[in-house]
mmCIF file as gemmi writes it, N, C-alpha and C atoms, coordinates in Angstrom:
data_model
loop_
_atom_site.group_PDB
_atom_site.id
_atom_site.type_symbol
_atom_site.label_atom_id
_atom_site.label_alt_id
_atom_site.label_comp_id
_atom_site.label_asym_id
_atom_site.label_entity_id
_atom_site.label_seq_id
_atom_site.pdbx_PDB_ins_code
_atom_site.Cartn_x
_atom_site.Cartn_y
_atom_site.Cartn_z
_atom_site.occupancy
_atom_site.B_iso_or_equiv
_atom_site.pdbx_formal_charge
_atom_site.auth_seq_id
_atom_site.auth_asym_id
_atom_site.pdbx_PDB_model_num
ATOM 1 N N . MET Axp A 1 ? 0.837 -1.196 0 1 0 ? 1 A 1
ATOM 2 C CA . MET Axp A 1 ? 0 0 0 1 0 ? 1 A 1
ATOM 3 C C . MET Axp A 1 ? 0.872 1.246 0 1 0 ? 1 A 1
ATOM 4 N N . GLN Axp A 2 ? 0.471 2.216 -0.783 1 0 ? 2 A 1
ATOM 5 C CA . GLN Axp A 2 ? 1.198 3.479 -0.87 1 0 ? 2 A 1
ATOM 6 C C . GLN Axp A 2 ? 0.871 4.357 0.34 1 0 ? 2 A 1
ATOM 7 N N . ASP Axp A 3 ? 1.784 5.24 0.687 1 0 ? 3 A 1
ATOM 8 C CA . ASP Axp A 3 ? 1.596 6.15 1.819 1 0 ? 3 A 1
ATOM 9 C C . ASP Axp A 3 ? 1.021 7.474 1.314 1 0 ? 3 A 1
ATOM 10 N N . TRP Axp A 4 ? -0.227 7.438 0.856 1 0 ? 4 A 1
ATOM 11 C CA . TRP Axp A 4 ? -0.852 8.633 0.29 1 0 ? 4 A 1
ATOM 12 C C . TRP Axp A 4 ? -1.032 9.719 1.347 1 0 ? 4 A 1
ATOM 13 N N . ASP Axp A 5 ? -1.288 9.339 2.598 1 0 ? 5 A 1
ATOM 14 C CA . ASP Axp A 5 ? -1.463 10.338 3.657 1 0 ? 5 A 1
ATOM 15 C C . ASP Axp A 5 ? -0.213 11.196 3.806 1 0 ? 5 A 1
ATOM 16 N N . ASN Axp A 6 ? 0.947 10.578 3.803 1 0 ? 6 A 1
ATOM 17 C CA . ASN Axp A 6 ? 2.196 11.322 3.947 1 0 ? 6 A 1
ATOM 18 C C . ASN Axp A 6 ? 2.447 12.218 2.736 1 0 ? 6 A 1
ATOM 19 N N . LEU Axp A 7 ? 2.192 11.703 1.555 1 0 ? 7 A 1
ATOM 20 C CA . LEU Axp A 7 ? 2.392 12.486 0.339 1 0 ? 7 A 1
ATOM 21 C C . LEU Axp A 7 ? 1.473 13.707 0.315 1 0 ? 7 A 1
ATOM 22 N N . GLN Axp A 8 ? 0.269 13.57 0.852 1 0 ? 8 A 1
ATOM 23 C CA . GLN Axp A 8 ? -0.692 14.676 0.844 1 0 ? 8 A 1
ATOM 24 C C . GLN Axp A 8 ? -0.277 15.838 1.74 1 0 ? 8 A 1
ATOM 25 N N . ARG Axp A 9 ? 0.65 15.606 2.646 1 0 ? 9 A 1
ATOM 26 C CA . ARG Axp A 9 ? 1.145 16.712 3.471 1 0 ? 9 A 1
ATOM 27 C C . ARG Axp A 9 ? 1.766 17.803 2.609 1 0 ? 9 A 1
ATOM 28 N N . PHE Axp A 10 ? 2.235 17.438 1.413 1 0 ? 10 A 1
ATOM 29 C CA . PHE Axp A 10 ? 2.884 18.383 0.51 1 0 ? 10 A 1
ATOM 30 C C . PHE Axp A 10 ? 1.966 18.828 -0.624 1 0 ? 10 A 1
ATOM 31 N N . ASP Axp A 11 ? 0.709 18.458 -0.547 1 0 ? 11 A 1
ATOM 32 C CA . ASP Axp A 11 ? -0.267 18.799 -1.578 1 0 ? 11 A 1
ATOM 33 C C . ASP Axp A 11 ? -0.581 20.299 -1.511 1 0 ? 11 A 1
ATOM 34 N N . GLN Axp A 12 ? -0.532 20.962 -2.642 1 0 ? 12 A 1
ATOM 35 C CA . GLN Axp A 12 ? -0.716 22.41 -2.682 1 0 ? 12 A 1
ATOM 36 C C . GLN Axp A 12 ? -2.098 22.833 -2.183 1 0 ? 12 A 1
ATOM 37 N N . LEU Axp A 13 ? -3.149 22.139 -2.587 1 0 ? 13 A 1
ATOM 38 C CA . LEU Axp A 13 ? -4.485 22.515 -2.132 1 0 ? 13 A 1
ATOM 39 C C . LEU Axp A 13 ? -4.593 22.359 -0.617 1 0 ? 13 A 1
ATOM 40 N N . ASN Axp A 14 ? -4.085 21.268 -0.075 1 0 ? 14 A 1
ATOM 41 C CA . ASN Axp A 14 ? -4.131 21.082 1.381 1 0 ? 14 A 1
ATOM 42 C C . ASN Axp A 14 ? -3.353 22.171 2.105 1 0 ? 14 A 1
ATOM 43 N N . GLU Axp A 15 ? -2.207 22.558 1.575 1 0 ? 15 A 1
ATOM 44 C CA . GLU Axp A 15 ? -1.421 23.625 2.192 1 0 ? 15 A 1
ATOM 45 C C . GLU Axp A 15 ? -2.188 24.946 2.185 1 0 ? 15 A 1
ATOM 46 N N . GLU Axp A 16 ? -2.803 25.282 1.072 1 0 ? 16 A 1
ATOM 47 C CA . GLU Axp A 16 ? -3.557 26.536 0.977 1 0 ? 16 A 1
ATOM 48 C C . GLU Axp A 16 ? -4.805 26.516 1.857 1 0 ? 16 A 1
ATOM 49 N N . ARG Axp A 17 ? -5.454 25.385 1.951 1 0 ? 17 A 1
ATOM 50 C CA . ARG Axp A 17 ? -6.624 25.27 2.835 1 0 ? 17 A 1
ATOM 51 C C . ARG Axp A 17 ? -6.209 25.419 4.296 1 0 ? 17 A 1
ATOM 52 N N . ALA Axp A 18 ? -5.069 24.842 4.674 1 0 ? 18 A 1
ATOM 53 C CA . ALA Axp A 18 ? -4.583 24.953 6.048 1 0 ? 18 A 1
ATOM 54 C C . ALA Axp A 18 ? -4.268 26.408 6.408 1 0 ? 18 A 1
ATOM 55 N N . LYS Axp A 19 ? -3.838 27.186 5.443 1 0 ? 19 A 1
ATOM 56 C CA . LYS Axp A 19 ? -3.539 28.606 5.659 1 0 ? 19 A 1
ATOM 57 C C . LYS Axp A 19 ? -4.793 29.471 5.548 1 0 ? 19 A 1
ATOM 58 N N . LYS Axp A 20 ? -5.933 28.803 5.292 1 0 ? 20 A 1
ATOM 59 C CA . LYS Axp A 20 ? -7.237 29.46 5.139 1 0 ? 20 A 1
ATOM 60 C C . LYS Axp A 20 ? -7.257 30.482 3.998 1 0 ? 20 A 1
ATOM 61 N N . ARG Axp A 21 ? -6.55 30.154 2.931 1 0 ? 21 A 1
ATOM 62 C CA . ARG Axp A 21 ? -6.521 31.011 1.746 1 0 ? 21 A 1
ATOM 63 C C . ARG Axp A 21 ? -7.587 30.632 0.723 1 0 ? 21 A 1
ATOM 64 N N . VAL Axp A 22 ? -8.046 29.378 0.76 1 0 ? 22 A 1
ATOM 65 C CA . VAL Axp A 22 ? -9.031 28.898 -0.21 1 0 ? 22 A 1
ATOM 66 C C . VAL Axp A 22 ? -9.982 27.912 0.46 1 0 ? 22 A 1
ATOM 67 N N . PHE Axp A 23 ? -11.197 27.843 -0.041 1 0 ? 23 A 1
ATOM 68 C CA . PHE Axp A 23 ? -12.201 26.844 0.347 1 0 ? 23 A 1
ATOM 69 C C . PHE Axp A 23 ? -12.387 26.735 1.862 1 0 ? 23 A 1
ATOM 70 N N . GLU Axp A 24 ? -12.365 27.867 2.545 1 0 ? 24 A 1
ATOM 71 C CA . GLU Axp A 24 ? -12.551 27.842 3.993 1 0 ? 24 A 1
ATOM 72 C C . GLU Axp A 24 ? -13.943 27.308 4.326 1 0 ? 24 A 1
ATOM 73 N N . GLY Axp A 25 ? -13.99 26.371 5.255 1 0 ? 25 A 1
ATOM 74 C CA . GLY Axp A 25 ? -15.252 25.768 5.66 1 0 ? 25 A 1
ATOM 75 C C . GLY Axp A 25 ? -15.661 24.552 4.835 1 0 ? 25 A 1
ATOM 76 N N . PHE Axp A 26 ? -14.91 24.256 3.781 1 0 ? 26 A 1
ATOM 77 C CA . PHE Axp A 26 ? -15.217 23.085 2.963 1 0 ? 26 A 1
ATOM 78 C C . PHE Axp A 26 ? -14.494 21.858 3.521 1 0 ? 26 A 1
ATOM 79 N N . ILE Axp A 27 ? -15.051 20.712 3.23 1 0 ? 27 A 1
ATOM 80 C CA . ILE Axp A 27 ? -14.492 19.432 3.675 1 0 ? 27 A 1
ATOM 81 C C . ILE Axp A 27 ? -14.153 18.615 2.436 1 0 ? 27 A 1
ATOM 82 N N . GLU Axp A 28 ? -13.02 17.939 2.509 1 0 ? 28 A 1
ATOM 83 C CA . GLU Axp A 28 ? -12.696 16.957 1.478 1 0 ? 28 A 1
ATOM 84 C C . GLU Axp A 28 ? -12.621 15.604 2.157 1 0 ? 28 A 1
ATOM 85 N N . PRO Axp A 29 ? -13.271 14.596 1.6 1 0 ? 29 A 1
ATOM 86 C CA . PRO Axp A 29 ? -13.131 13.255 2.175 1 0 ? 29 A 1
ATOM 87 C C . PRO Axp A 29 ? -11.669 12.818 2.139 1 0 ? 29 A 1
ATOM 88 N N . ARG Axp A 30 ? -11.327 11.884 2.985 1 0 ? 30 A 1
ATOM 89 C CA . ARG Axp A 30 ? -9.958 11.346 3.006 1 0 ? 30 A 1
ATOM 90 C C . ARG Axp A 30 ? -9.632 10.728 1.649 1 0 ? 30 A 1
ATOM 91 N N . ILE Axp A 31 ? -8.496 11.111 1.092 1 0 ? 31 A 1
ATOM 92 C CA . ILE Axp A 31 ? -8.04 10.562 -0.185 1 0 ? 31 A 1
ATOM 93 C C . ILE Axp A 31 ? -7.293 9.261 0.103 1 0 ? 31 A 1
ATOM 94 N N . ALA Axp A 32 ? -7.815 8.174 -0.4 1 0 ? 32 A 1
ATOM 95 C CA . ALA Axp A 32 ? -7.186 6.862 -0.201 1 0 ? 32 A 1
ATOM 96 C C . ALA Axp A 32 ? -6.799 6.256 -1.547 1 0 ? 32 A 1
ATOM 97 N N . PHE Axp A 33 ? -6.467 7.138 -2.502 1 0 ? 33 A 1
ATOM 98 C CA . PHE Axp A 33 ? -6.07 6.689 -3.837 1 0 ? 33 A 1
ATOM 99 C C . PHE Axp A 33 ? -4.907 7.546 -4.314 1 0 ? 33 A 1
ATOM 100 N N . GLY Axp A 34 ? -4.211 7.04 -5.314 1 0 ? 34 A 1
ATOM 101 C CA . GLY Axp A 34 ? -3.032 7.725 -5.817 1 0 ? 34 A 1
ATOM 102 C C . GLY Axp A 34 ? -3.349 8.989 -6.58 1 0 ? 34 A 1
ATOM 103 N N . PRO Axp A 35 ? -2.32 9.776 -6.857 1 0 ? 35 A 1
ATOM 104 C CA . PRO Axp A 35 ? -2.507 10.996 -7.648 1 0 ? 35 A 1
ATOM 105 C C . PRO Axp A 35 ? -3.257 10.705 -8.938 1 0 ? 35 A 1
ATOM 106 N N . THR Axp A 36 ? -4.061 11.659 -9.354 1 0 ? 36 A 1
ATOM 107 C CA . THR Axp A 36 ? -4.953 11.482 -10.499 1 0 ? 36 A 1
ATOM 108 C C . THR Axp A 36 ? -4.503 12.263 -11.731 1 0 ? 36 A 1
ATOM 109 N N . TYR Axp A 37 ? -3.327 12.887 -11.676 1 0 ? 37 A 1
ATOM 110 C CA . TYR Axp A 37 ? -2.802 13.7 -12.77 1 0 ? 37 A 1
ATOM 111 C C . TYR Axp A 37 ? -1.298 13.682 -12.646 1 0 ? 37 A 1
ATOM 112 N N . LYS Axp A 38 ? -0.584 13.566 -13.505 1 0 ? 38 A 1
ATOM 113 C CA . LYS Axp A 38 ? -0.47 13.823 -14.911 1 0 ? 38 A 1
ATOM 114 C C . LYS Axp A 38 ? 0.025 12.548 -15.566 1 0 ? 38 A 1
ATOM 115 N N . PHE Axp A 39 ? -0.824 11.952 -16.369 1 0 ? 39 A 1
ATOM 116 C CA . PHE Axp A 39 ? -0.52 10.701 -17.062 1 0 ? 39 A 1
ATOM 117 C C . PHE Axp A 39 ? -0.328 10.958 -18.55 1 0 ? 39 A 1
ATOM 118 N N . ASP Axp A 40 ? 0.443 10.104 -19.175 1 0 ? 40 A 1
ATOM 119 C CA . ASP Axp A 40 ? 0.473 10.118 -20.634 1 0 ? 40 A 1
ATOM 120 C C . ASP Axp A 40 ? -0.884 9.582 -21.095 1 0 ? 40 A 1
ATOM 121 N N . PRO Axp A 41 ? -1.566 10.306 -21.991 1 0 ? 41 A 1
ATOM 122 C CA . PRO Axp A 41 ? -2.874 9.836 -22.458 1 0 ? 41 A 1
ATOM 123 C C . PRO Axp A 41 ? -2.812 8.398 -22.996 1 0 ? 41 A 1
ATOM 124 N N . ASP Axp A 42 ? -3.866 7.671 -22.748 1 0 ? 42 A 1
ATOM 125 C CA . ASP Axp A 42 ? -4.027 6.277 -23.176 1 0 ? 42 A 1
ATOM 126 C C . ASP Axp A 42 ? -3.084 5.311 -22.474 1 0 ? 42 A 1
ATOM 127 N N . THR Axp A 43 ? -2.539 5.732 -21.318 1 0 ? 43 A 1
ATOM 128 C CA . THR Axp A 43 ? -1.643 4.856 -20.561 1 0 ? 43 A 1
ATOM 129 C C . THR Axp A 43 ? -1.867 5.048 -19.058 1 0 ? 43 A 1
ATOM 130 N N . ASP Axp A 44 ? -1.145 4.267 -18.28 1 0 ? 44 A 1
ATOM 131 C CA . ASP Axp A 44 ? -1.065 4.454 -16.836 1 0 ? 44 A 1
ATOM 132 C C . ASP Axp A 44 ? 0.314 4.974 -16.442 1 0 ? 44 A 1
ATOM 133 N N . ASN Axp A 45 ? 1.033 5.528 -17.4 1 0 ? 45 A 1
ATOM 134 C CA . ASN Axp A 45 ? 2.382 6.025 -17.159 1 0 ? 45 A 1
ATOM 135 C C . ASN Axp A 45 ? 2.35 7.501 -16.774 1 0 ? 45 A 1
ATOM 136 N N . TRP Axp A 46 ? 3.195 7.848 -15.787 1 0 ? 46 A 1
ATOM 137 C CA . TRP Axp A 46 ? 3.308 9.258 -15.408 1 0 ? 46 A 1
ATOM 138 C C . TRP Axp A 46 ? 3.896 10.042 -16.576 1 0 ? 46 A 1
ATOM 139 N N . ASP Axp A 47 ? 3.706 11.335 -16.56 1 0 ? 47 A 1
ATOM 140 C CA . ASP Axp A 47 ? 4.125 12.232 -17.635 1 0 ? 47 A 1
ATOM 141 C C . ASP Axp A 47 ? 5.563 11.967 -18.08 1 0 ? 47 A 1
ATOM 142 N N . SER Axp A 48 ? 5.716 11.585 -19.336 1 0 ? 48 A 1
ATOM 143 C CA . SER Axp A 48 ? 7.05 11.328 -19.874 1 0 ? 48 A 1
ATOM 144 C C . SER Axp A 48 ? 7.473 12.412 -20.863 1 0 ? 48 A 1
ATOM 145 N N . SER Axp A 49 ? 6.664 13.481 -20.973 1 0 ? 49 A 1
ATOM 146 C CA . SER Axp A 49 ? 7.043 14.575 -21.862 1 0 ? 49 A 1
ATOM 147 C C . SER Axp A 49 ? 8.271 15.283 -21.299 1 0 ? 49 A 1
ATOM 148 N N . GLU Axp A 50 ? 8.806 16.219 -22.049 1 0 ? 50 A 1
ATOM 149 C CA . GLU Axp A 50 ? 9.989 16.923 -21.55 1 0 ? 50 A 1
ATOM 150 C C . GLU Axp A 50 ? 9.672 17.742 -20.293 1 0 ? 50 A 1
ATOM 151 N N . LYS Axp A 51 ? 8.401 18.087 -20.075 1 0 ? 51 A 1
ATOM 152 C CA . LYS Axp A 51 ? 8.016 18.826 -18.859 1 0 ? 51 A 1
ATOM 153 C C . LYS Axp A 51 ? 8.06 17.936 -17.616 1 0 ? 51 A 1
ATOM 154 N N . GLN Axp A 52 ? 7.783 16.649 -17.786 1 0 ? 52 A 1
ATOM 155 C CA . GLN Axp A 52 ? 7.749 15.673 -16.685 1 0 ? 52 A 1
ATOM 156 C C . GLN Axp A 52 ? 7.076 16.244 -15.433 1 0 ? 52 A 1
ATOM 157 N N . ARG Axp A 53 ? 5.807 16.585 -15.588 1 0 ? 53 A 1
ATOM 158 C CA . ARG Axp A 53 ? 5.042 17.161 -14.486 1 0 ? 53 A 1
ATOM 159 C C . ARG Axp A 53 ? 4.97 16.196 -13.309 1 0 ? 53 A 1
ATOM 160 N N . THR Axp A 54 ? 4.944 16.747 -12.135 1 0 ? 54 A 1
ATOM 161 C CA . THR Axp A 54 ? 4.849 15.959 -10.913 1 0 ? 54 A 1
ATOM 162 C C . THR Axp A 54 ? 3.434 15.416 -10.768 1 0 ? 54 A 1
ATOM 163 N N . PRO Axp A 55 ? 3.265 14.136 -10.468 1 0 ? 55 A 1
ATOM 164 C CA . PRO Axp A 55 ? 1.917 13.611 -10.22 1 0 ? 55 A 1
ATOM 165 C C . PRO Axp A 55 ? 1.25 14.369 -9.075 1 0 ? 55 A 1
ATOM 166 N N . SER Axp A 56 ? -0.045 14.582 -9.205 1 0 ? 56 A 1
ATOM 167 C CA . SER Axp A 56 ? -0.773 15.329 -8.179 1 0 ? 56 A 1
ATOM 168 C C . SER Axp A 56 ? -2.244 14.938 -8.186 1 0 ? 56 A 1
ATOM 169 N N . TRP Axp A 57 ? -2.944 15.422 -7.185 1 0 ? 57 A 1
ATOM 170 C CA . TRP Axp A 57 ? -4.393 15.249 -7.106 1 0 ? 57 A 1
ATOM 171 C C . TRP Axp A 57 ? -5.014 16.552 -7.595 1 0 ? 57 A 1
ATOM 172 N N . CYS Axp A 58 ? -5.42 16.576 -8.849 1 0 ? 58 A 1
ATOM 173 C CA . CYS Axp A 58 ? -6.028 17.784 -9.418 1 0 ? 58 A 1
ATOM 174 C C . CYS Axp A 58 ? -7.542 17.72 -9.391 1 0 ? 58 A 1
ATOM 175 N N . ASP Axp A 59 ? -8.087 16.57 -9.554 1 0 ? 59 A 1
ATOM 176 C CA . ASP Axp A 59 ? -9.537 16.399 -9.595 1 0 ? 59 A 1
ATOM 177 C C . ASP Axp A 59 ? -9.993 16.066 -8.179 1 0 ? 59 A 1
ATOM 178 N N . ARG Axp A 60 ? -10.781 16.953 -7.593 1 0 ? 60 A 1
ATOM 179 C CA . ARG Axp A 60 ? -11.13 16.83 -6.183 1 0 ? 60 A 1
ATOM 180 C C . ARG Axp A 60 ? -12.616 17.084 -5.997 1 0 ? 60 A 1
ATOM 181 N N . ILE Axp A 61 ? -13.135 16.591 -4.891 1 0 ? 61 A 1
ATOM 182 C CA . ILE Axp A 61 ? -14.504 16.894 -4.48 1 0 ? 61 A 1
ATOM 183 C C . ILE Axp A 61 ? -14.437 17.464 -3.076 1 0 ? 61 A 1
ATOM 184 N N . LEU Axp A 62 ? -14.903 18.698 -2.937 1 0 ? 62 A 1
ATOM 185 C CA . LEU Axp A 62 ? -15.003 19.344 -1.635 1 0 ? 62 A 1
ATOM 186 C C . LEU Axp A 62 ? -16.466 19.725 -1.437 1 0 ? 62 A 1
ATOM 187 N N . PHE Axp A 63 ? -16.899 19.747 -0.207 1 0 ? 63 A 1
ATOM 188 C CA . PHE Axp A 63 ? -18.297 20.074 0.066 1 0 ? 63 A 1
ATOM 189 C C . PHE Axp A 63 ? -18.394 20.784 1.399 1 0 ? 63 A 1
ATOM 190 N N . ARG Axp A 64 ? -19.543 21.375 1.64 1 0 ? 64 A 1
ATOM 191 C CA . ARG Axp A 64 ? -19.826 21.918 2.966 1 0 ? 64 A 1
ATOM 192 C C . ARG Axp A 64 ? -21.326 21.875 3.183 1 0 ? 64 A 1
ATOM 193 N N . GLY Axp A 65 ? -21.694 21.798 4.438 1 0 ? 65 A 1
ATOM 194 C CA . GLY Axp A 65 ? -23.101 21.738 4.795 1 0 ? 65 A 1
ATOM 195 C C . GLY Axp A 65 ? -23.326 20.706 5.868 1 0 ? 65 A 1
ATOM 196 N N . ASP Axp A 66 ? -24.469 20.773 6.467 1 0 ? 66 A 1
ATOM 197 C CA . ASP Axp A 66 ? -24.841 19.833 7.519 1 0 ? 66 A 1
ATOM 198 C C . ASP Axp A 66 ? -25.6 18.659 6.924 1 0 ? 66 A 1
ATOM 199 N N . GLY Axp A 67 ? -25.551 17.554 7.619 1 0 ? 67 A 1
ATOM 200 C CA . GLY Axp A 67 ? -26.317 16.386 7.215 1 0 ? 67 A 1
ATOM 201 C C . GLY Axp A 67 ? -25.771 15.672 5.999 1 0 ? 67 A 1
ATOM 202 N N . ILE Axp A 68 ? -24.465 15.773 5.762 1 0 ? 68 A 1
ATOM 203 C CA . ILE Axp A 68 ? -23.849 15.122 4.606 1 0 ? 68 A 1
ATOM 204 C C . ILE Axp A 68 ? -22.89 14.045 5.1 1 0 ? 68 A 1
ATOM 205 N N . ALA Axp A 69 ? -23.092 12.834 4.646 1 0 ? 69 A 1
ATOM 206 C CA . ALA Axp A 69 ? -22.207 11.721 4.994 1 0 ? 69 A 1
ATOM 207 C C . ALA Axp A 69 ? -21.532 11.217 3.722 1 0 ? 69 A 1
ATOM 208 N N . VAL Axp A 70 ? -20.238 11.008 3.808 1 0 ? 70 A 1
ATOM 209 C CA . VAL Axp A 70 ? -19.48 10.493 2.668 1 0 ? 70 A 1
ATOM 210 C C . VAL Axp A 70 ? -19.562 8.968 2.693 1 0 ? 70 A 1
ATOM 211 N N . LEU Axp A 71 ? -20.087 8.394 1.636 1 0 ? 71 A 1
ATOM 212 C CA . LEU Axp A 71 ? -20.177 6.939 1.53 1 0 ? 71 A 1
ATOM 213 C C . LEU Axp A 71 ? -19.006 6.369 0.722 1 0 ? 71 A 1
ATOM 214 N N . ALA Axp A 72 ? -18.504 7.148 -0.233 1 0 ? 72 A 1
ATOM 215 C CA . ALA Axp A 72 ? -17.378 6.687 -1.053 1 0 ? 72 A 1
ATOM 216 C C . ALA Axp A 72 ? -16.709 7.88 -1.711 1 0 ? 72 A 1
ATOM 217 N N . TYR Axp A 73 ? -15.399 7.788 -1.868 1 0 ? 73 A 1
ATOM 218 C CA . TYR Axp A 73 ? -14.602 8.797 -2.576 1 0 ? 73 A 1
ATOM 219 C C . TYR Axp A 73 ? -13.469 8.03 -3.23 1 0 ? 73 A 1
ATOM 220 N N . SER Axp A 74 ? -13.452 7.991 -4.549 1 0 ? 74 A 1
ATOM 221 C CA . SER Axp A 74 ? -12.462 7.139 -5.214 1 0 ? 74 A 1
ATOM 222 C C . SER Axp A 74 ? -12.069 7.693 -6.576 1 0 ? 74 A 1
ATOM 223 N N . SER Axp A 75 ? -10.963 7.167 -7.071 1 0 ? 75 A 1
ATOM 224 C CA . SER Axp A 75 ? -10.535 7.493 -8.428 1 0 ? 75 A 1
ATOM 225 C C . SER Axp A 75 ? -10.849 6.299 -9.323 1 0 ? 75 A 1
ATOM 226 N N . HIS Axp A 76 ? -10.711 6.528 -10.605 1 0 ? 76 A 1
ATOM 227 C CA . HIS Axp A 76 ? -11.022 5.479 -11.575 1 0 ? 76 A 1
ATOM 228 C C . HIS Axp A 76 ? -9.851 5.339 -12.547 1 0 ? 76 A 1
ATOM 229 N N . PRO Axp A 77 ? -8.785 4.657 -12.1 1 0 ? 77 A 1
ATOM 230 C CA . PRO Axp A 77 ? -7.582 4.545 -12.925 1 0 ? 77 A 1
ATOM 231 C C . PRO Axp A 77 ? -7.769 3.728 -14.197 1 0 ? 77 A 1
ATOM 232 N N . GLU Axp A 78 ? -8.885 3.027 -14.304 1 0 ? 78 A 1
ATOM 233 C CA . GLU Axp A 78 ? -9.111 2.231 -15.513 1 0 ? 78 A 1
ATOM 234 C C . GLU Axp A 78 ? -9.359 3.104 -16.743 1 0 ? 78 A 1
ATOM 235 N N . PHE Axp A 79 ? -9.701 4.384 -16.528 1 0 ? 79 A 1
ATOM 236 C CA . PHE Axp A 79 ? -9.925 5.287 -17.656 1 0 ? 79 A 1
ATOM 237 C C . PHE Axp A 79 ? -8.602 5.92 -18.067 1 0 ? 79 A 1
ATOM 238 N N . THR Axp A 80 ? -8.26 5.779 -19.341 1 0 ? 80 A 1
ATOM 239 C CA . THR Axp A 80 ? -6.954 6.256 -19.805 1 0 ? 80 A 1
ATOM 240 C C . THR Axp A 80 ? -7.066 7.247 -20.955 1 0 ? 80 A 1
ATOM 241 N N . ILE Axp A 81 ? -8.246 7.737 -21.251 1 0 ? 81 A 1
ATOM 242 C CA . ILE Axp A 81 ? -8.438 8.606 -22.41 1 0 ? 81 A 1
ATOM 243 C C . ILE Axp A 81 ? -7.825 9.995 -22.22 1 0 ? 81 A 1
ATOM 244 N N . SER Axp A 82 ? -7.543 10.365 -20.992 1 0 ? 82 A 1
ATOM 245 C CA . SER Axp A 82 ? -7.062 11.704 -20.68 1 0 ? 82 A 1
ATOM 246 C C . SER Axp A 82 ? -5.782 11.628 -19.858 1 0 ? 82 A 1
ATOM 247 N N . ASP Axp A 83 ? -5.204 12.795 -19.566 1 0 ? 83 A 1
ATOM 248 C CA . ASP Axp A 83 ? -4.058 12.835 -18.667 1 0 ? 83 A 1
ATOM 249 C C . ASP Axp A 83 ? -4.506 12.901 -17.207 1 0 ? 83 A 1
ATOM 250 N N . HIS Axp A 84 ? -5.811 12.93 -16.988 1 0 ? 84 A 1
ATOM 251 C CA . HIS Axp A 84 ? -6.409 12.892 -15.654 1 0 ? 84 A 1
ATOM 252 C C . HIS Axp A 84 ? -7.115 11.558 -15.445 1 0 ? 84 A 1
ATOM 253 N N . LYS Axp A 85 ? -7.148 11.1 -14.218 1 0 ? 85 A 1
ATOM 254 C CA . LYS Axp A 85 ? -7.986 9.962 -13.841 1 0 ? 85 A 1
ATOM 255 C C . LYS Axp A 85 ? -9.189 10.564 -13.118 1 0 ? 85 A 1
ATOM 256 N N . PRO Axp A 86 ? -10.399 10.265 -13.558 1 0 ? 86 A 1
ATOM 257 C CA . PRO Axp A 86 ? -11.565 10.873 -12.925 1 0 ? 86 A 1
ATOM 258 C C . PRO Axp A 86 ? -11.748 10.397 -11.485 1 0 ? 86 A 1
ATOM 259 N N . VAL Axp A 87 ? -12.413 11.222 -10.694 1 0 ? 87 A 1
ATOM 260 C CA . VAL Axp A 87 ? -12.768 10.856 -9.33 1 0 ? 87 A 1
ATOM 261 C C . VAL Axp A 87 ? -14.282 10.901 -9.2 1 0 ? 87 A 1
ATOM 262 N N . SER Axp A 88 ? -14.793 10.18 -8.212 1 0 ? 88 A 1
ATOM 263 C CA . SER Axp A 88 ? -16.231 10.21 -7.953 1 0 ? 88 A 1
ATOM 264 C C . SER Axp A 88 ? -16.456 10.136 -6.455 1 0 ? 88 A 1
ATOM 265 N N . GLY Axp A 89 ? -17.595 10.61 -6.063 1 0 ? 89 A 1
ATOM 266 C CA . GLY Axp A 89 ? -17.98 10.539 -4.664 1 0 ? 89 A 1
ATOM 267 C C . GLY Axp A 89 ? -19.429 10.132 -4.556 1 0 ? 89 A 1
ATOM 268 N N . LEU Axp A 90 ? -19.737 9.424 -3.499 1 0 ? 90 A 1
ATOM 269 C CA . LEU Axp A 90 ? -21.114 9.038 -3.201 1 0 ? 90 A 1
ATOM 270 C C . LEU Axp A 90 ? -21.429 9.585 -1.815 1 0 ? 90 A 1
ATOM 271 N N . PHE Axp A 91 ? -22.486 10.373 -1.738 1 0 ? 91 A 1
ATOM 272 C CA . PHE Axp A 91 ? -22.839 11.06 -0.505 1 0 ? 91 A 1
ATOM 273 C C . PHE Axp A 91 ? -24.282 10.784 -0.135 1 0 ? 91 A 1
ATOM 274 N N . LEU Axp A 92 ? -24.533 10.743 1.147 1 0 ? 92 A 1
ATOM 275 C CA . LEU Axp A 92 ? -25.885 10.651 1.675 1 0 ? 92 A 1
ATOM 276 C C . LEU Axp A 92 ? -26.189 12.011 2.28 1 0 ? 92 A 1
ATOM 277 N N . VAL Axp A 93 ? -27.244 12.651 1.781 1 0 ? 93 A 1
ATOM 278 C CA . VAL Axp A 93 ? -27.623 13.962 2.267 1 0 ? 93 A 1
ATOM 279 C C . VAL Axp A 93 ? -28.956 13.82 2.992 1 0 ? 93 A 1
ATOM 280 N N . VAL Axp A 94 ? -28.934 14.173 4.264 1 0 ? 94 A 1
ATOM 281 C CA . VAL Axp A 94 ? -30.12 14.083 5.097 1 0 ? 94 A 1
ATOM 282 C C . VAL Axp A 94 ? -30.65 15.494 5.31 1 0 ? 94 A 1
ATOM 283 N N . ARG Axp A 95 ? -31.859 15.707 4.931 1 0 ? 95 A 1
ATOM 284 C CA . ARG Axp A 95 ? -32.472 17.022 5.114 1 0 ? 95 A 1
ATOM 285 C C . ARG Axp A 95 ? -32.852 17.192 6.571 1 0 ? 95 A 1
ATOM 286 N N . LEU Axp A 96 ? -32.313 18.217 7.185 1 0 ? 96 A 1
ATOM 287 C CA . LEU Axp A 96 ? -32.569 18.455 8.613 1 0 ? 96 A 1
ATOM 288 C C . LEU Axp A 96 ? -33.762 19.34 8.834 1 0 ? 96 A 1
């Protein structure tokens, strides 16, 4: 198993949220999957272009509000049509 929790300590969005510069009051479910960007299209290979971009979590789901339970938050690495791997979330929203 990969140590995604440790890697996320250096995630730019998490750093900016901790400094309260962006998305204040929003919640992101725990990420338990690998970075979702930057892949060579039609492959599972990290960016091999001359730029060699660092893998990161670019596609995210953040939410805020009461009565929301996260049932699932995952990526879909089986899709290779793009340089991104899509993410999805399943939520239960209870009207209070």
